[in-house]
N, CA and C atoms of all chains as a GROMACS GRO file, in nm:
protein
  639
    1MET      N    1   1.111  11.974  12.689
    1MET     CA    2   1.207  11.880  12.629
    1MET      C    3   1.262  11.937  12.498
    2LEU      N    4   1.390  11.911  12.473
    2LEU     CA    5   1.454  11.961  12.352
    2LEU      C    6   1.478  11.846  12.253
    3HIS      N    7   1.429  11.864  12.131
    3HIS     CA    8   1.450  11.765  12.025
    3HIS      C    9   1.543  11.826  11.920
    4THR      N   10   1.633  11.742  11.865
    4THR     CA   11   1.712  11.789  11.752
    4THR      C   12   1.692  11.695  11.633
    5VAL      N   13   1.690  11.755  11.515
    5VAL     CA   14   1.684  11.679  11.390
    5VAL      C   15   1.803  11.722  11.306
    6ASN      N   16   1.881  11.625  11.256
    6ASN     CA   17   2.003  11.659  11.182
    6ASN      C   18   2.004  11.605  11.038
    7LYS      N   19   1.887  11.560  10.990
    7LYS     CA   20   1.880  11.511  10.852
    7LYS      C   21   1.780  11.595  10.773
    8SER      N   22   1.805  11.606  10.643
    8SER     CA   23   1.709  11.674  10.556
    8SER      C   24   1.576  11.598  10.555
    9PRO      N   25   1.465  11.669  10.564
    9PRO     CA   26   1.335  11.602  10.562
    9PRO      C   27   1.302  11.546  10.424
   10LEU      N   28   1.381  11.584  10.325
   10LEU     CA   29   1.360  11.530  10.190
   10LEU      C   30   1.434  11.397  10.174
   11GLN      N   31   1.515  11.362  10.274
   11GLN     CA   32   1.598  11.241  10.267
   11GLN      C   33   1.548  11.133  10.362
   12THR      N   34   1.504  11.171  10.480
   12THR     CA   35   1.457  11.073  10.580
   12THR      C   36   1.326  11.121  10.640
   13ARG      N   37   1.265  11.034  10.722
   13ARG     CA   38   1.139  11.070  10.788
   13ARG      C   39   1.162  11.110  10.934
   14ASP      N   40   1.286  11.141  10.969
   14ASP     CA   41   1.314  11.174  11.109
   14ASP      C   42   1.234  11.294  11.158
   15LEU      N   43   1.217  11.393  11.070
   15LEU     CA   44   1.140  11.512  11.112
   15LEU      C   45   0.995  11.474  11.143
   16ASP      N   46   0.936  11.385  11.060
   16ASP     CA   47   0.798  11.342  11.086
   16ASP      C   48   0.786  11.276  11.223
   17SER      N   49   0.880  11.185  11.252
   17SER     CA   50   0.876  11.116  11.382
   17SER      C   51   0.894  11.215  11.496
   18CYS      N   52   0.987  11.307  11.477
   18CYS     CA   53   1.011  11.407  11.581
   18CYS      C   54   0.883  11.488  11.607
   19LEU      N   55   0.821  11.535  11.501
   19LEU     CA   56   0.702  11.619  11.519
   19LEU      C   57   0.587  11.541  11.583
   20ALA      N   58   0.582  11.410  11.556
   20ALA     CA   59   0.477  11.328  11.616
   20ALA      C   60   0.496  11.313  11.766
   21HIS      N   61   0.616  11.340  11.813
   21HIS     CA   62   0.645  11.326  11.957
   21HIS      C   63   0.680  11.459  12.023
   22LEU      N   64   0.669  11.567  11.949
   22LEU     CA   65   0.718  11.697  11.998
   22LEU      C   66   0.639  11.749  12.116
   23GLY      N   67   0.507  11.730  12.112
   23GLY     CA   68   0.425  11.784  12.220
   23GLY      C   69   0.450  11.933  12.236
   24ASP      N   70   0.476  11.976  12.361
   24ASP     CA   71   0.505  12.118  12.383
   24ASP      C   72   0.656  12.141  12.394
   25GLY      N   73   0.735  12.046  12.340
   25GLY     CA   74   0.880  12.059  12.344
   25GLY      C   75   0.933  12.157  12.242
   26ARG      N   76   1.065  12.176  12.244
   26ARG     CA   77   1.133  12.264  12.149
   26ARG      C   78   1.203  12.181  12.043
   27LEU      N   79   1.207  12.233  11.922
   27LEU     CA   80   1.277  12.165  11.812
   27LEU      C   81   1.392  12.252  11.764
   28LEU      N   82   1.512  12.195  11.766
   28LEU     CA   83   1.630  12.262  11.714
   28LEU      C   84   1.678  12.187  11.591
   29LEU      N   85   1.685  12.258  11.478
   29LEU     CA   86   1.730  12.199  11.353
   29LEU      C   87   1.880  12.223  11.340
   30ILE      N   88   1.957  12.116  11.321
   30ILE     CA   89   2.103  12.128  11.309
   30ILE      C   90   2.150  12.051  11.186
   31GLU      N   91   2.275  12.074  11.148
   31GLU     CA   92   2.336  12.005  11.034
   31GLU      C   93   2.239  12.008  10.915
   32ASP      N   94   2.219  11.893  10.846
   32ASP     CA   95   2.129  11.895  10.730
   32ASP      C   96   1.982  11.915  10.770
   33GLY      N   97   1.954  11.908  10.899
   33GLY     CA   98   1.819  11.936  10.946
   33GLY      C   99   1.775  12.078  10.920
   34VAL      N  100   1.871  12.170  10.901
   34VAL     CA  101   1.833  12.310  10.879
   34VAL      C  102   1.755  12.326  10.746
   35TYR      N  103   1.772  12.231  10.654
   35TYR     CA  104   1.696  12.240  10.529
   35TYR      C  105   1.545  12.231  10.553
   36ALA      N  106   1.507  12.172  10.666
   36ALA     CA  107   1.365  12.163  10.701
   36ALA      C  108   1.304  12.301  10.724
   37ALA      N  109   1.390  12.397  10.756
   37ALA     CA  110   1.342  12.531  10.789
   37ALA      C  111   1.319  12.618  10.667
   38LEU      N  112   1.358  12.570  10.549
   38LEU     CA  113   1.342  12.651  10.428
   38LEU      C  114   1.195  12.680  10.400
   39ALA      N  115   1.167  12.804  10.369
   39ALA     CA  116   1.029  12.842  10.338
   39ALA      C  117   0.977  12.764  10.217
   40ALA      N  118   1.068  12.730  10.125
   40ALA     CA  119   1.026  12.662  10.002
   40ALA      C  120   1.004  12.512  10.021
   41ALA      N  121   1.049  12.456  10.132
   41ALA     CA  122   1.041  12.310  10.152
   41ALA      C  123   0.901  12.268  10.196
   42PRO      N  124   0.861  12.145  10.161
   42PRO     CA  125   0.729  12.096  10.204
   42PRO      C  126   0.714  12.093  10.356
   43SER      N  127   0.827  12.083  10.426
   43SER     CA  128   0.823  12.076  10.572
   43SER      C  129   0.780  12.207  10.636
   44ALA      N  130   0.784  12.318  10.559
   44ALA     CA  131   0.751  12.448  10.618
   44ALA      C  132   0.612  12.448  10.680
   45SER      N  133   0.515  12.386  10.611
   45SER     CA  134   0.379  12.386  10.664
   45SER      C  135   0.368  12.296  10.787
   46GLN      N  136   0.448  12.188  10.789
   46GLN     CA  137   0.448  12.098  10.907
   46GLN      C  138   0.498  12.172  11.031
   47LEU      N  139   0.593  12.263  11.008
   47LEU     CA  140   0.656  12.333  11.120
   47LEU      C  141   0.579  12.457  11.163
   48ALA      N  142   0.482  12.498  11.082
   48ALA     CA  143   0.422  12.631  11.100
   48ALA      C  144   0.364  12.653  11.240
   49ASP      N  145   0.288  12.555  11.290
   49ASP     CA  146   0.223  12.575  11.420
   49ASP      C  147   0.325  12.590  11.532
   50ALA      N  148   0.421  12.497  11.534
   50ALA     CA  149   0.522  12.502  11.640
   50ALA      C  150   0.607  12.628  11.627
   51ALA      N  151   0.634  12.668  11.502
   51ALA     CA  152   0.714  12.789  11.481
   51ALA      C  153   0.638  12.912  11.530
   52ALA      N  154   0.508  12.916  11.501
   52ALA     CA  155   0.426  13.030  11.545
   52ALA      C  156   0.424  13.039  11.697
   53ALA      N  157   0.437  12.923  11.762
   53ALA     CA  158   0.439  12.921  11.908
   53ALA      C  159   0.579  12.951  11.962
   54GLY      N  160   0.675  12.979  11.871
   54GLY     CA  161   0.809  13.016  11.915
   54GLY      C  162   0.892  12.897  11.961
   55ARG      N  163   0.864  12.777  11.908
   55ARG     CA  164   0.930  12.658  11.959
   55ARG      C  165   1.023  12.590  11.857
   56VAL      N  166   1.050  12.660  11.744
   56VAL     CA  167   1.139  12.600  11.643
   56VAL      C  168   1.262  12.689  11.623
   57TYR      N  169   1.379  12.626  11.628
   57TYR     CA  170   1.506  12.697  11.616
   57TYR      C  171   1.592  12.632  11.507
   58ALA      N  172   1.677  12.712  11.445
   58ALA     CA  173   1.774  12.659  11.349
   58ALA      C  174   1.911  12.711  11.386
   59LEU      N  175   2.013  12.626  11.372
   59LEU     CA  176   2.148  12.664  11.412
   59LEU      C  177   2.216  12.746  11.302
   60GLY      N  178   2.247  12.871  11.335
   60GLY     CA  179   2.304  12.966  11.239
   60GLY      C  180   2.429  12.916  11.168
   61PRO      N  181   2.531  12.868  11.240
   61PRO     CA  182   2.652  12.822  11.173
   61PRO      C  183   2.626  12.712  11.070
   62ASP      N  184   2.531  12.623  11.098
   62ASP     CA  185   2.499  12.518  11.001
   62ASP      C  186   2.426  12.576  10.880
   63MET      N  187   2.346  12.681  10.902
   63MET     CA  188   2.281  12.750  10.789
   63MET      C  189   2.384  12.818  10.701
   64GLU      N  190   2.475  12.893  10.766
   64GLU     CA  191   2.578  12.966  10.690
   64GLU      C  192   2.662  12.869  10.607
   65ALA      N  193   2.697  12.756  10.667
   65ALA     CA  194   2.780  12.658  10.597
   65ALA      C  195   2.712  12.609  10.470
   66ARG      N  196   2.579  12.615  10.469
   66ARG     CA  197   2.501  12.564  10.356
   66ARG      C  198   2.445  12.677  10.269
   67GLY      N  199   2.490  12.798  10.296
   67GLY     CA  200   2.447  12.911  10.212
   67GLY      C  201   2.305  12.956  10.238
   68LEU      N  202   2.253  12.924  10.356
   68LEU     CA  203   2.116  12.965  10.389
   68LEU      C  204   2.120  13.091  10.475
   69ALA      N  205   2.036  13.186  10.439
   69ALA     CA  206   2.025  13.309  10.518
   69ALA      C  207   1.888  13.310  10.586
   70ALA      N  208   1.875  13.397  10.686
   70ALA     CA  209   1.751  13.402  10.764
   70ALA      C  210   1.630  13.427  10.674
   71ASP      N  211   1.650  13.503  10.565
   71ASP     CA  212   1.533  13.532  10.480
   71ASP      C  213   1.496  13.416  10.387
   72HIS      N  214   1.570  13.305  10.395
   72HIS     CA  215   1.530  13.183  10.324
   72HIS      C  216   1.435  13.098  10.409
   73LEU      N  217   1.425  13.133  10.536
   73LEU     CA  218   1.353  13.046  10.630
   73LEU      C  219   1.204  13.076  10.636
   74ALA      N  220   1.128  12.974  10.671
   74ALA     CA  221   0.984  12.992  10.694
   74ALA      C  222   0.964  13.085  10.814
   75ALA      N  223   0.844  13.138  10.823
   75ALA     CA  224   0.814  13.239  10.926
   75ALA      C  225   0.833  13.183  11.067
   76ASN      N  226   0.880  13.271  11.155
   76ASN     CA  227   0.885  13.245  11.299
   76ASN      C  228   0.988  13.143  11.343
   77ILE      N  229   1.075  13.100  11.253
   77ILE     CA  230   1.183  13.010  11.295
   77ILE      C  231   1.299  13.094  11.346
   78GLN      N  232   1.343  13.064  11.466
   78GLN     CA  233   1.445  13.147  11.531
   78GLN      C  234   1.584  13.090  11.505
   79VAL      N  235   1.676  13.176  11.466
   79VAL     CA  236   1.814  13.134  11.442
   79VAL      C  237   1.893  13.152  11.571
   80VAL      N  238   1.966  13.046  11.609
   80VAL     CA  239   2.048  13.053  11.732
   80VAL      C  240   2.194  13.024  11.699
   81ASP      N  241   2.283  13.076  11.784
   81ASP     CA  242   2.425  13.044  11.772
   81ASP      C  243   2.456  12.932  11.873
   82TYR      N  244   2.585  12.894  11.884
   82TYR     CA  245   2.620  12.782  11.972
   82TYR      C  246   2.584  12.812  12.117
   83GLN      N  247   2.601  12.937  12.157
   83GLN     CA  248   2.564  12.974  12.294
   83GLN      C  249   2.412  12.954  12.316
   84GLY      N  250   2.338  12.986  12.211
   84GLY     CA  251   2.193  12.965  12.218
   84GLY      C  252   2.157  12.819  12.233
   85VAL      N  253   2.235  12.733  12.170
   85VAL     CA  254   2.212  12.589  12.183
   85VAL      C  255   2.232  12.545  12.327
   86VAL      N  256   2.341  12.594  12.387
   86VAL     CA  257   2.368  12.560  12.527
   86VAL      C  258   2.251  12.604  12.615
   87GLN      N  259   2.201  12.725  12.588
   87GLN     CA  260   2.089  12.776  12.667
   87GLN      C  261   1.963  12.690  12.648
   88LEU      N  262   1.939  12.644  12.526
   88LEU     CA  263   1.823  12.557  12.501
   88LEU      C  264   1.834  12.428  12.581
   89VAL      N  265   1.955  12.372  12.584
   89VAL     CA  266   1.976  12.247  12.659
   89VAL      C  267   1.950  12.272  12.808
   90ILE      N  268   2.000  12.385  12.858
   90ILE     CA  269   1.980  12.419  13.000
   90ILE      C  270   1.832  12.437  13.031
   91ASP      N  271   1.764  12.511  12.943
   91ASP     CA  272   1.625  12.547  12.971
   91ASP      C  273   1.527  12.434  12.943
   92HIS      N  274   1.562  12.346  12.847
   92HIS     CA  275   1.460  12.253  12.797
   92HIS      C  276   1.501  12.107  12.796
   93GLY      N  277   1.608  12.070  12.869
   93GLY     CA  278   1.646  11.928  12.873
   93GLY      C  279   1.535  11.844  12.934
   94PRO      N  280   1.533  11.711  12.917
   94PRO     CA  281   1.633  11.629  12.847
   94PRO      C  282   1.630  11.647  12.694
   95HIS      N  283   1.733  11.594  12.632
   95HIS     CA  284   1.751  11.611  12.488
   95HIS      C  285   1.732  11.478  12.415
   96GLN      N  286   1.648  11.478  12.315
   96GLN     CA  287   1.633  11.359  12.230
   96GLN      C  288   1.681  11.394  12.090
   97ALA      N  289   1.782  11.322  12.043
   97ALA     CA  290   1.835  11.343  11.908
   97ALA      C  291   1.769  11.245  11.812
   98TRP      N  292   1.698  11.299  11.712
   98TRP     CA  293   1.632  11.212  11.613
   98TRP      C  294   1.732  11.183  11.501
   99VAL      N  295   1.829  11.098  11.529
   99VAL     CA  296   1.939  11.075  11.435
   99VAL      C  297   1.903  10.969  11.331
  100MET      N  298   1.758  10.625  12.917
  100MET     CA  299   1.676  10.555  12.816
  100MET      C  300   1.752  10.547  12.684
  101PHE      N  301   1.744  10.429  12.626
  101PHE     CA  302   1.802  10.410  12.493
  101PHE      C  303   1.688  10.408  12.391
  102VAL      N  304   1.696  10.497  12.294
  102VAL     CA  305   1.590  10.506  12.193
  102VAL      C  306   1.638  10.438  12.064
  103ASN      N  307   1.567  10.336  12.024
  103ASN     CA  308   1.604  10.256  11.907
  103ASN      C  309   1.509  10.283  11.792
  104ARG      N  310   1.563  10.334  11.681
  104ARG     CA  311   1.476  10.372  11.568
  104ARG      C  312   1.525  10.316  11.435
  105LYS      N  313   1.616  10.218  11.440
  105LYS     CA  314   1.671  10.165  11.315
  105LYS      C  315   1.639  10.016  11.300
  106ALA      N  316   1.617   9.971  11.178
  106ALA     CA  317   1.598   9.829  11.150
  106ALA      C  318   1.728   9.753  11.180
  107PRO      N  319   1.718   9.620  11.203
  107PRO     CA  320   1.829   9.548  11.264
  107PRO      C  321   1.956   9.526  11.181
  108HIS      N  322   1.950   9.490  11.054
  108HIS     CA  323   2.070   9.439  10.988
  108HIS      C  324   2.130   9.531  10.881
  109GLY      N  325   2.056   9.634  10.839
  109GLY     CA  326   2.105   9.720  10.732
  109GLY      C  327   2.216   9.813  10.775
  110THR      N  328   2.216   9.850  10.902
  110THR     CA  329   2.321   9.934  10.958
  110THR      C  330   2.365   9.873  11.091
  111ILE      N  331   2.468   9.930  11.150
  111ILE     CA  332   2.525   9.874  11.274
  111ILE      C  333   2.455   9.930  11.399
  112TYR      N  334   2.363  10.025  11.381
  112TYR     CA  335   2.303  10.095  11.495
  112TYR      C  336   2.240  10.001  11.598
  113ALA      N  337   2.159   9.906  11.552
  113ALA     CA  338   2.085   9.822  11.646
  113ALA      C  339   2.179   9.737  11.731
  114LEU      N  340   2.277   9.677  11.666
  114LEU     CA  341   2.372   9.594  11.740
  114LEU      C  342   2.454   9.679  11.838
  115GLU      N  343   2.496   9.796  11.794
  115GLU     CA  344   2.573   9.886  11.882
  115GLU      C  345   2.490   9.929  12.002
  116ALA      N  346   2.363   9.959  11.979
  116ALA     CA  347   2.276   9.998  12.090
  116ALA      C  348   2.268   9.886  12.193
  117LEU      N  349   2.252   9.765  12.143
  117LEU     CA  350   2.242   9.650  12.233
  117LEU      C  351   2.370   9.633  12.314
  118GLU      N  352   2.483   9.650  12.250
  118GLU     CA  353   2.612   9.639  12.321
  118GLU      C  354   2.620   9.744  12.432
  119VAL      N  355   2.582   9.868  12.401
  119VAL     CA  356   2.592   9.975  12.500
  119VAL      C  357   2.493   9.952  12.614
  120VAL      N  358   2.377   9.899  12.581
  120VAL     CA  359   2.278   9.867  12.685
  120VAL      C  360   2.335   9.765  12.782
  121LEU      N  361   2.400   9.664  12.730
  121LEU     CA  362   2.457   9.560  12.817
  121LEU      C  363   2.571   9.616  12.903
  122ILE      N  364   2.650   9.703  12.844
  122ILE     CA  365   2.758   9.767  12.920
  122ILE      C  366   2.700   9.853  13.033
  123SER      N  367   2.596   9.928  13.000
  123SER     CA  368   2.531  10.013  13.101
  123SER      C  369   2.478   9.929  13.217
  124ALA      N  370   2.420   9.815  13.182
  124ALA     CA  371   2.367   9.728  13.286
  124ALA      C  372   2.479   9.677  13.375
  125ALA      N  373   2.595   9.650  13.316
  125ALA     CA  374   2.710   9.603  13.394
  125ALA      C  375   2.754   9.708  13.494
  126PHE      N  376   2.725   9.836  13.465
  126PHE     CA  377   2.759   9.945  13.556
  126PHE      C  378   2.640   9.987  13.641
  127ASP      N  379   2.543   9.897  13.654
  127ASP     CA  380   2.429   9.917  13.743
  127ASP      C  381   2.346  10.042  13.712
  128GLN      N  382   2.338  10.078  13.586
  128GLN     CA  383   2.254  10.192  13.548
  128GLN      C  384   2.107  10.150  13.542
  129ASP      N  385   2.020  10.245  13.569
  129ASP     CA  386   1.876  10.220  13.559
  129ASP      C  387   1.836  10.239  13.412
  130VAL      N  388   1.829  10.127  13.340
  130VAL     CA  389   1.816  10.132  13.195
  130VAL      C  390   1.674  10.103  13.149
  131SER      N  391   1.628  10.183  13.056
  131SER     CA  392   1.505  10.147  12.985
  131SER      C  393   1.531  10.160  12.835
  132LEU      N  394   1.455  10.082  12.758
  132LEU     CA  395   1.470  10.081  12.612
  132LEU      C  396   1.340  10.120  12.546
  133ALA      N  397   1.349  10.211  12.451
  133ALA     CA  398   1.231  10.248  12.372
  133ALA      C  399   1.254  10.200  12.228
  134PHE      N  400   1.150  10.140  12.170
  134PHE     CA  401   1.156  10.098  12.030
  134PHE      C  402   1.046  10.169  11.954
  135LEU      N  403   1.085  10.249  11.854
  135LEU     CA  404   0.985  10.315  11.772
  135LEU      C  405   1.037  10.328  11.629
  136ASP      N  406   0.949  10.370  11.540
  136ASP     CA  407   0.982  10.373  11.397
  136ASP      C  408   1.039  10.234  11.357
  137ASP      N  409   1.140  10.230  11.271
  137ASP     CA  410   1.193  10.099  11.228
  137ASP      C  411   1.259  10.022  11.342
  138GLY      N  412   1.281  10.086  11.455
  138GLY     CA  413   1.339  10.017  11.570
  138GLY      C  414   1.256   9.898  11.617
  139VAL      N  415   1.125   9.902  11.595
  139VAL     CA  416   1.041   9.789  11.637
  139VAL      C  417   1.077   9.662  11.560
  140LEU      N  418   1.137   9.678  11.443
  140LEU     CA  419   1.174   9.561  11.361
  140LEU      C  420   1.287   9.481  11.424
  141GLN      N  421   1.362   9.544  11.516
  141GLN     CA  422   1.469   9.472  11.585
  141GLN      C  423   1.414   9.355  11.665
  142LEU      N  424   1.289   9.369  11.713
  142LEU     CA  425   1.230   9.270  11.804
  142LEU      C  426   1.147   9.166  11.730
  143ARG      N  427   1.146   9.173  11.599
  143ARG     CA  428   1.061   9.082  11.522
  143ARG      C  429   1.108   8.937  11.537
  144GLN      N  430   1.010   8.847  11.561
  144GLN     CA  431   1.041   8.704  11.570
  144GLN      C  432   1.087   8.648  11.435
  145GLY      N  433   1.162   8.538  11.442
  145GLY     CA  434   1.194   8.462  11.321
  145GLY      C  435   1.310   8.516  11.241
  146GLN      N  436   1.388   8.607  11.298
  146GLN     CA  437   1.504   8.657  11.225
  146GLN      C  438   1.611   8.548  11.216
  147ASN      N  439   1.671   8.537  11.100
  147ASN     CA  440   1.782   8.443  11.080
  147ASN      C  441   1.880   8.507  10.985
  148ALA      N  442   1.991   8.557  11.039
  148ALA     CA  443   2.086   8.634  10.959
  148ALA      C  444   2.200   8.548  10.906
  149ASN      N  445   2.188   8.417  10.921
  149ASN     CA  446   2.299   8.329  10.879
  149ASN      C  447   2.334   8.348  10.732
  150ALA      N  448   2.233   8.355  10.646
  150ALA     CA  449   2.258   8.360  10.503
  150ALA      C  450   2.325   8.491  10.460
  151ILE      N  451   2.313   8.595  10.541
  151ILE     CA  452   2.384   8.720  10.508
  151ILE      C  453   2.511   8.734  10.593
  152GLU      N  454   2.543   8.626  10.664
  152GLU     CA  455   2.666   8.618  10.743
  152GLU      C  456   2.680   8.735  10.841
  153MET      N  457   2.569   8.765  10.905
  153MET     CA  458   2.568   8.867  11.010
  153MET      C  459   2.536   8.799  11.143
  154LYS      N  460   2.571   8.867  11.251
  154LYS     CA  461   2.541   8.812  11.384
  154LYS      C  462   2.390   8.814  11.407
  155ASN      N  463   2.341   8.702  11.459
  155ASN     CA  464   2.198   8.691  11.488
  155ASN      C  465   2.176   8.739  11.631
  156PHE      N  466   2.153   8.869  11.648
  156PHE     CA  467   2.153   8.920  11.785
  156PHE      C  468   2.014   8.931  11.848
  157ALA      N  469   1.910   8.903  11.771
  157ALA     CA  470   1.775   8.916  11.828
  157ALA      C  471   1.757   8.833  11.956
  158PRO      N  472   1.812   8.709  11.962
  158PRO     CA  473   1.794   8.631  12.087
  158PRO      C  474   1.853   8.701  12.209
  159THR      N  475   1.949   8.793  12.188
  159THR     CA  476   2.011   8.862  12.301
  159THR      C  477   1.908   8.945  12.378
  160TYR      N  478   1.804   8.993  12.309
  160TYR     CA  479   1.702   9.073  12.380
  160TYR      C  480   1.637   8.990  12.491
  161ARG      N  481   1.632   8.857  12.468
  161ARG     CA  482   1.573   8.770  12.571
  161ARG      C  483   1.661   8.763  12.694
  162ALA      N  484   1.791   8.792  12.678
  162ALA     CA  485   1.884   8.783  12.790
  162ALA      C  486   1.880   8.909  12.878
  163LEU      N  487   1.816   9.014  12.829
  163LEU     CA  488   1.820   9.141  12.903
  163LEU      C  489   1.762   9.128  13.043
  164GLU      N  490   1.660   9.044  13.054
  164GLU     CA  491   1.595   9.026  13.184
  164GLU      C  492   1.697   8.980  13.288
  165GLY      N  493   1.791   8.897  13.244
  165GLY     CA  494   1.894   8.846  13.334
  165GLY      C  495   1.988   8.955  13.384
  166TYR      N  496   1.988   9.068  13.314
  166TYR     CA  497   2.068   9.184  13.357
  166TYR      C  498   1.981   9.287  13.428
  167ASP      N  499   1.863   9.246  13.468
  167ASP     CA  500   1.767   9.335  13.534
  167ASP      C  501   1.722   9.450  13.444
  168ILE      N  502   1.725   9.428  13.314
  168ILE     CA  503   1.670   9.528  13.221
  168ILE      C  504   1.532   9.479  13.180
  169GLU      N  505   1.432   9.539  13.238
  169GLU     CA  506   1.296   9.489  13.217
  169GLU      C  507   1.204   9.595  13.161
  170LYS      N  508   1.255   9.717  13.147
  170LYS     CA  509   1.169   9.826  13.097
  170LYS      C  510   1.189   9.841  12.946
  171LEU      N  511   1.111   9.765  12.870
  171LEU     CA  512   1.114   9.774  12.725
  171LEU      C  513   0.981   9.831  12.678
  172TYR      N  514   0.986   9.945  12.611
  172TYR     CA  515   0.865  10.011  12.564
  172TYR      C  516   0.863  10.011  12.411
  173VAL      N  517   0.753   9.967  12.353
  173VAL     CA  518   0.740   9.961  12.207
  173VAL      C  519   0.620  10.046  12.166
  174GLU      N  520   0.640  10.127  12.065
  174GLU     CA  521   0.532  10.218  12.024
  174GLU      C  522   0.429  10.147  11.937
  175ARG      N  523   0.304  10.158  11.977
  175ARG     CA  524   0.195  10.088  11.909
  175ARG      C  525   0.181  10.131  11.763
  176GLU      N  526   0.187  10.261  11.738
  176GLU     CA  527   0.170  10.310  11.601
  176GLU      C  528   0.279  10.259  11.509
  177SER      N  529   0.402  10.250  11.562
  177SER     CA  530   0.513  10.202  11.481
  177SER      C  531   0.494  10.054  11.445
  178LEU      N  532   0.443   9.976  11.542
  178LEU     CA  533   0.412   9.835  11.513
  178LEU      C  534   0.306   9.825  11.404
  179GLU      N  535   0.200   9.901  11.422
  179GLU     CA  536   0.086   9.892  11.328
  179GLU      C  537   0.127   9.933  11.187
  180GLU      N  538   0.212  10.034  11.176
  180GLU     CA  539   0.256  10.080  11.044
  180GLU      C  540   0.337   9.973  10.970
  181ARG      N  541   0.386   9.873  11.048
  181ARG     CA  542   0.467   9.766  10.988
  181ARG      C  543   0.394   9.633  10.992
  182GLY      N  544   0.262   9.638  11.013
  182GLY     CA  545   0.180   9.517  11.012
  182GLY      C  546   0.209   9.422  11.127
  183MET      N  547   0.253   9.476  11.239
  183MET     CA  548   0.292   9.391  11.352
  183MET      C  549   0.207   9.420  11.476
  184SER      N  550   0.210   9.322  11.568
  184SER     CA  551   0.152   9.344  11.700
  184SER      C  552   0.251   9.289  11.802
  185SER      N  553   0.215   9.299  11.930
  185SER     CA  554   0.309   9.251  12.033
  185SER      C  555   0.331   9.100  12.021
  186ASP      N  556   0.238   9.028  11.956
  186ASP     CA  557   0.255   8.883  11.937
  186ASP      C  558   0.372   8.849  11.845
  187ASP      N  559   0.415   8.945  11.766
  187ASP     CA  560   0.523   8.919  11.669
  187ASP      C  561   0.662   8.942  11.728
  188LEU      N  562   0.671   8.974  11.857
  188LEU     CA  563   0.800   9.015  11.914
  188LEU      C  564   0.868   8.901  11.989
  189VAL      N  565   1.001   8.907  11.997
  189VAL     CA  566   1.078   8.800  12.060
  189VAL      C  567   1.074   8.805  12.213
  190VAL      N  568   1.035   8.919  12.268
  190VAL     CA  569   1.032   8.933  12.414
  190VAL      C  570   0.903   9.002  12.456
  191PRO      N  571   0.863   8.979  12.581
  191PRO     CA  572   0.749   9.055  12.632
  191PRO      C  573   0.788   9.201  12.652
  192VAL      N  574   0.703   9.293  12.608
  192VAL     CA  575   0.733   9.435  12.619
  192VAL      C  576   0.607   9.508  12.664
  193GLU      N  577   0.623   9.633  12.699
  193GLU     CA  578   0.506   9.717  12.724
  193GLU      C  579   0.480   9.797  12.597
  194VAL      N  580   0.362   9.776  12.538
  194VAL     CA  581   0.326   9.851  12.418
  194VAL      C  582   0.258   9.981  12.462
  195VAL      N  583   0.311  10.092  12.415
  195VAL     CA  584   0.258  10.223  12.456
  195VAL      C  585   0.222  10.304  12.331
  196ASP      N  586   0.128  10.394  12.345
  196ASP     CA  587   0.095  10.477  12.229
  196ASP      C  588   0.193  10.594  12.220
  197ARG      N  589   0.179  10.668  12.110
  197ARG     CA  590   0.278  10.772  12.077
  197ARG      C  591   0.286  10.880  12.186
  198ASN      N  592   0.171  10.917  12.241
  198ASN     CA  593   0.172  11.020  12.345
  198ASN      C  594   0.244  10.972  12.470
  199ARG      N  595   0.217  10.846  12.504
  199ARG     CA  596   0.282  10.789  12.623
  199ARG      C  597   0.434  10.780  12.601
  200MET      N  598   0.474  10.747  12.478
  200MET     CA  599   0.617  10.739  12.446
  200MET      C  600   0.682  10.876  12.466
  201SER      N  601   0.613  10.982  12.422
  201SER     CA  602   0.666  11.117  12.441
  201SER      C  603   0.682  11.148  12.590
  202GLU      N  604   0.583  11.107  12.669
  202GLU     CA  605   0.589  11.132  12.814
  202GLU      C  606   0.707  11.058  12.878
  203LEU      N  607   0.726  10.933  12.833
  203LEU     CA  608   0.836  10.853  12.889
  203LEU      C  609   0.970  10.919  12.859
  204MET      N  610   0.985  10.969  12.734
  204MET     CA  611   1.110  11.037  12.699
  204MET      C  612   1.131  11.159  12.787
  205GLN      N  613   1.023  11.233  12.806
  205GLN     CA  614   1.031  11.357  12.882
  205GLN      C  615   1.075  11.333  13.026
  206GLY      N  616   1.045  11.212  13.078
  206GLY     CA  617   1.076  11.182  13.217
  206GLY      C  618   1.219  11.133  13.240
  207GLN      N  619   1.299  11.125  13.134
  207GLN     CA  620   1.434  11.068  13.149
  207GLN      C  621   1.536  11.172  13.193
  208ASP      N  622   1.642  11.124  13.260
  208ASP     CA  623   1.757  11.209  13.288
  208ASP      C  624   1.843  11.222  13.163
  209VAL      N  625   1.866  11.110  13.097
  209VAL     CA  626   1.953  11.107  12.980
  209VAL      C  627   1.892  11.017  12.873
  210ILE      N  628   1.898  11.063  12.748
  210ILE     CA  629   1.848  10.981  12.636
  210ILE      C  630   1.963  10.957  12.539
  211MET      N  631   1.987  10.830  12.508
  211MET     CA  632   2.086  10.793  12.408
  211MET      C  633   2.011  10.747  12.283
  212SER      N  634   2.043  10.804  12.169
  212SER     CA  635   1.966  10.778  12.048
  212SER      C  636   2.045  10.692  11.950
  213PHE      N  637   1.980  10.587  11.901
  213PHE     CA  638   2.043  10.499  11.802
  213PHE      C  639   1.951  10.481  11.682
   0.00000   0.00000   0.00000
């Protein structure tokens, strides 16, 4: 299953709820959700296990728009482009948006 | 499945979700509703929005059965975090734990999030 989070974890608790239901699903961080992927953010430790398992992704265009580069991200978070998003939906649907 | 995660009157999400659920039922869709996080507050008994001049839509949840919408799932942990139990709700629902809620989501063809 594919989950998306589009809010900063410093602003809402959507990421917490998502992670509580993630199971063995994939997490794609989009829009302001990409801030959750910052190595400096408190959410980095929450994401560590899923990231180490290769199950956390961040959308590159949303990172670029916010001035975030790959080396700002916590370990093992994979950056995807729009085509990558389509592939995630194909491979891991259904999709739950934690809006 | 419609996933409801917002409290009832502070934003338009809850009312909009209910409208879309009723429309879906009119088109004979196989509808289920999930309530978790602040979404469980939508079902709280005793709501009266008259003084804030908002629509009192909580009673509408009781009408869902008439549209053959009977699959209402409420997350136990979300209720407990808000000091509630199934006795506090306006309609009979199936209370499920967080793991079961994840499984239910996983089994859907389409999930609409509100």
